[in-house]
C-alpha positions as a Markdown table, in Angstrom:
| # | Residue | x | y | z |
|---|---|---|---|---|
| 1 | Met | 4.9 | 9.0 | 7.4 |
| 2 | Gly | 7.7 | 8.3 | 9.9 |
| 3 | Thr | 10.8 | 6.2 | 9.9 |
| 4 | Ser | 13.0 | 5.0 | 12.8 |
| 5 | Asp | 16.1 | 2.9 | 13.2 |
| 6 | Asp | 15.5 | 2.0 | 16.8 |
| 7 | Gly | 11.7 | 2.5 | 17.4 |
| 8 | Leu | 12.5 | 5.3 | 19.9 |
| 9 | Thr | 13.7 | 8.2 | 17.8 |
| 10 | Trp | 11.5 | 9.0 | 14.7 |
| 11 | Arg | 11.9 | 11.2 | 11.6 |
| 12 | Val | 8.4 | 12.3 | 10.6 |
| 13 | Asn | 7.4 | 13.7 | 7.2 |
| 14 | Pro | 4.5 | 16.1 | 7.8 |
| 15 | Lys | 3.1 | 15.5 | 4.3 |
| 16 | Ser | 0.3 | 12.9 | 4.4 |
| 17 | Leu | 0.4 | 9.8 | 2.1 |
| 18 | Thr | -3.4 | 9.7 | 1.9 |
| 19 | Ser | -6.1 | 12.2 | 1.2 |
| 20 | Arg | -7.9 | 13.9 | 4.1 |
| 21 | Lys | -11.2 | 13.3 | 2.2 |
| 22 | Met | -11.0 | 9.6 | 3.0 |
| 23 | Ser | -10.8 | 7.5 | 6.1 |
| 24 | Tyr | -8.6 | 4.4 | 6.2 |
| 25 | Leu | -8.9 | 1.6 | 8.9 |
| 26 | Asp | -7.4 | -1.7 | 9.9 |
| 27 | Pro | -4.4 | -2.1 | 7.6 |
| 28 | Thr | -3.2 | -5.7 | 7.5 |
| 29 | Gly | 0.1 | -6.6 | 5.8 |
| 30 | Ile | 1.1 | -10.0 | 4.4 |
| 31 | Pro | 4.7 | -10.5 | 3.4 |
| 32 | Thr | 5.0 | -11.6 | -0.3 |
| 33 | Gly | 8.8 | -11.1 | -0.7 |
| 34 | Val | 11.9 | -9.6 | 0.8 |
| 35 | Asp | 10.7 | -6.0 | 0.4 |
| 36 | Arg | 7.0 | -6.4 | -0.4 |
| 37 | Phe | 3.8 | -6.7 | 1.5 |
| 38 | Leu | 0.2 | -7.3 | 0.2 |
| 39 | Val | -1.8 | -4.8 | 2.3 |
| 40 | Tyr | -5.6 | -5.0 | 2.9 |
| 41 | Tyr | -7.5 | -2.0 | 4.5 |
| 42 | Ala | -10.9 | -0.5 | 4.8 |
| 43 | Lys | -11.7 | 2.9 | 3.1 |
| 44 | Ala | -14.6 | 5.3 | 3.3 |
| 45 | Pro | -15.4 | 9.0 | 2.8 |
| 46 | Asn | -14.2 | 11.1 | 5.8 |
| 47 | Val | -17.6 | 12.4 | 6.8 |
| 48 | Leu | -19.4 | 12.6 | 10.2 |
| 49 | Gly | -22.0 | 9.9 | 10.9 |
| 50 | Asp | -22.4 | 6.4 | 9.5 |
| 51 | Arg | -20.0 | 5.4 | 6.7 |
| 52 | Glu | -19.9 | 2.5 | 4.2 |
| 53 | Tyr | -16.4 | 1.1 | 4.2 |
| 54 | Val | -15.0 | -0.8 | 1.2 |
| 55 | Leu | -12.2 | -3.4 | 1.5 |
| 56 | Glu | -9.2 | -2.6 | -0.7 |
| 57 | Gln | -5.8 | -4.0 | -1.3 |
| 58 | Ala | -2.4 | -2.5 | -2.3 |
| 59 | Thr | 1.3 | -3.6 | -2.6 |
| 60 | Leu | 3.7 | -1.9 | -0.2 |
| 61 | Arg | 7.4 | -1.9 | -1.0 |
| 62 | Val | 10.0 | -1.0 | 1.6 |
| 63 | Gly | 13.7 | -0.2 | 1.5 |
| 64 | Ala | 15.9 | 1.4 | -1.1 |
| 65 | Lys | 13.8 | 0.1 | -4.0 |
| 66 | Ala | 10.5 | 1.4 | -2.7 |
| 67 | Asn | 10.3 | 4.4 | -5.0 |
| 68 | Lys | 11.1 | 2.5 | -8.2 |
| 69 | Pro | 8.2 | 1.3 | -10.3 |
| 70 | Cys | 7.3 | -2.4 | -10.0 |
| 71 | Lys | 8.3 | -4.6 | -12.9 |
| 72 | Thr | 5.4 | -6.4 | -14.5 |
| 73 | Lys | 5.7 | -9.6 | -16.5 |
| 74 | Lys | 4.5 | -9.5 | -20.0 |
| 75 | Lys | 2.3 | -12.4 | -21.1 |
| 76 | Lys | 3.7 | -14.3 | -24.0 |
| 77 | Lys | 1.3 | -14.9 | -26.9 |
| 78 | Lys | 0.7 | -18.5 | -27.6 |
| 79 | Lys | 1.4 | -19.6 | -31.2 |
| 80 | Lys | -1.7 | -20.8 | -33.0 |
| 81 | Lys | -1.5 | -24.3 | -34.4 |
| 82 | Cys | -3.0 | -24.8 | -37.8 |
């Protein structure tokens, strides 16, 4: 993964974010908040020859909060009426 402040000079981390056993194609991001994107991409085993790709989705967080776990809302239980 790489980061840049100006798009010309980059700081690159040599450690891959994804497994070398898989191939990922065509990522598309849709902004869903200030620091979040819903990302769709195709995924298949990284083998020679024909591959069957599967469409997957993930949430991408950017900025200072990116490494913090996402908060999930707990569903409130409805009170039963007698």
